[in-house]
N, C-alpha and C positions, 0 to 999 in steps of 0.2 A: 806358431801357438799363436801368432797376431791373427794368422791365416784363418784358424780355427775360430778364435773368439768373433771375428768378424762374421764367419757364417752361421756363429750359434746364434748372434744379435738379428742376423739377417731373418733366420727361422721364426723367431720370437714375433718380430716384428711382421710377418707374413701371418702368423697365427693369429695374432691380437686382430689384424686386419679382416680376416675371415671371420672370426668371432664377431665381429661389430657388423659386419655385412647380413650375416645369419640372422643378429637379433633384429636387425633393421626389416628385413625382409619378412621375419615372423611377425613382427609387430603389422606392418602394413596387411599382413595375410589376414589377419585377425580382428584389426579395426573395422569396426562398423561403416559400410558406403555409405554417403550422400552427407558427407562434411561439408559444410558451407559458412564461411562469416557471415555472423547475423547481421550485418551491416547489408551485405549483398541480399541476403532473404529479404531483409526490409524493403530494399530497393526494388526486388521483385513484387513483393506484394504491392508496392506503390504504384507501379507499373500497370499492374493488373486491376486496381481498385481506383484509381484516380487522385488516392488520397495522397497529402503532403505531410512529410514527416521530416523531423527535427531529432537529431541523437544528440544525447549528451557525450562529452569526449570518454566517458568512463563505460560506454555501451561498448563492451568486446567481448567476443564469447565466439566459438566453433560448432556450430548446431548441428546436431547429428539425426537425419532424417532415415527411418527405416520404414520402407512401405509405400512411401510419398515421395514425388518430385516437387523440389523447390519452386516450380511454376503452376503447380496446383494447390498452394498453400493459401487458403482465404485469410481475411483479416480477423475472424473471429478465431481460428487455427493460431495465426500470429499472436494473439492476446494469451493463449493458454503457453505457446512456446517462449515467450518473452517471461513468463512469470516463471515456467521451468528453468530458467536459466537467471533468476535474481533480476529483472526489469519490470517496468508498466510503461504502458502507454496510456495519454491521456489527451482526448480530444478537446483544444479548446478553440473554438470558433475556425474549425475547419483545418486547423494545423497539429497535427498529433505528434506530441512531445513524447519521446522514449527518455526516461531515466533509470536510475537504480533503485529497487523497490523500498530502500531505506527513505527516499524522499516522498513515499505515497501519501503520508497524513498531510504534508504542509500543498500538495497539490490540489487546483480547483476542481474536484472531482464532483460529478454532476450530485443533487440530493434528489434521492428515489422516494415515492411513494408507497410503492408495493404495486401498481397499478402498469407499470411501465414491460415492454419488452426489450429486453439488452442481451447482449451476448453474456454468457456464463462468466466469462473473468474478465469481466470489465469491472474497473475498480469505482465504487461508488460512496457514499454518504448517505447514512438513514438516521432517522430519527423513530424509534419506537416507545410509544406510549405504554405501560404497565398498568393494570387497574387493581387487582387484588393483591400485590405483592410490592413490597418497598424495592425499588428500582436497584439500589445497592446492593439488596442479598443476590441479586442473577449476575451481579459483577464477576465475582470469583469463579461461579460457575459455568461461564460462558467465556470468560477469558483464553481457557486453555483452547477453545475452538476458533479461536482470531489468530493468525499469523502474528510473527513480532513486527511486522512492519505495520499490523492494522493498529486499530484503536477503537476501545471499548471504554464510556466512561458513562455513570449515572449522573442525573441532574434530580436532587431530592426534591427543590420545591416543586417541580412541575411532575415528578414520578418517571422520567421519561431517560430511556438509554440512548446514547450517541455511538454509532457504529461505523469505522472505516473498513471494508474489506470487499472481498469480490462479492459481485451479484447474485451468485449461486449460493455462496457463502452467508450473504445475508438473510437470503430467503430460508436457509437452514435454520439460522439463528432464530429467524421470526416465526417458523413452525414450532420450535421447541419453547419459545416463549409463549405461545398461544396454548400448548397442551400443559403448562405450568400456571399459566393464568387465569385460574377458574376461580369462583366463589364471589364472597361480598366484594364488593369495593371497597377499599380502604380511602380515610380520609386524609389527604395530604396537607402535610405541615405548612402552615404559611410561612413565607420567607420574606414578606414585606416589612419593613423596619419604619415605624412611625418616625419622621424626621419633624423639627421644629420649621417654623415659617421661614424663608431666607432672611427676611428683613428684621427678624428678632433678634438671629445672630449676626447680623450685620450692623446693626443700629445699637447693638448692648442694651443693658437695663434701662427701663424707663427710669426717668429722674422722678423724685419723689415730691409728692404734691406738697407745695408751699402755700402759707395762710397769705391773704393779702397784705399788703402793707398799707399801715393806718395814714390817713389822711393829715396832711399839715395841718395845723391850728391857722 
């Protein structure tokens, strides 16, 4: 009886091992080829372009490339890949910092004016002036077009919009604004608040005028 139990237990363990191996083999057969650690991919791009990179410790992912070899990935394509996996690259003084996209708004992104030629997935800051519509009205319309890590806010005093997003997305938003911003220019409310002279508040109220003292007899 003991021998029979041992044989049965051995058979169960053997079947379990065979099933595990079959599952691993099936997974490896169906996995897309070209998986590479994102740090290795960045190192390859750094070698090909001569750019210097600094990676945040949280930058970890396995990148799956289909139809392209890691050695042929360009810097512009790397920006797209980083966004796909939740990271951004910021070039400051020749040093490219790679951080999670949640940090994008606090990074020193370039301020664009619309005349630049940048990679579509490079993150930028833009200030857009609106002429015939209150800028605040456009925020709820345009906000769904901006990713969660981006930024969109209105400045009522100047009727401007401040946007943080990818360069291609900023261009799209600018096109949408130009299509709606038609008609007679509106008058922007003044946000200048008159303030008293500094010396008036510091010195306090002036003393009342006093009559001259009578001369002694």
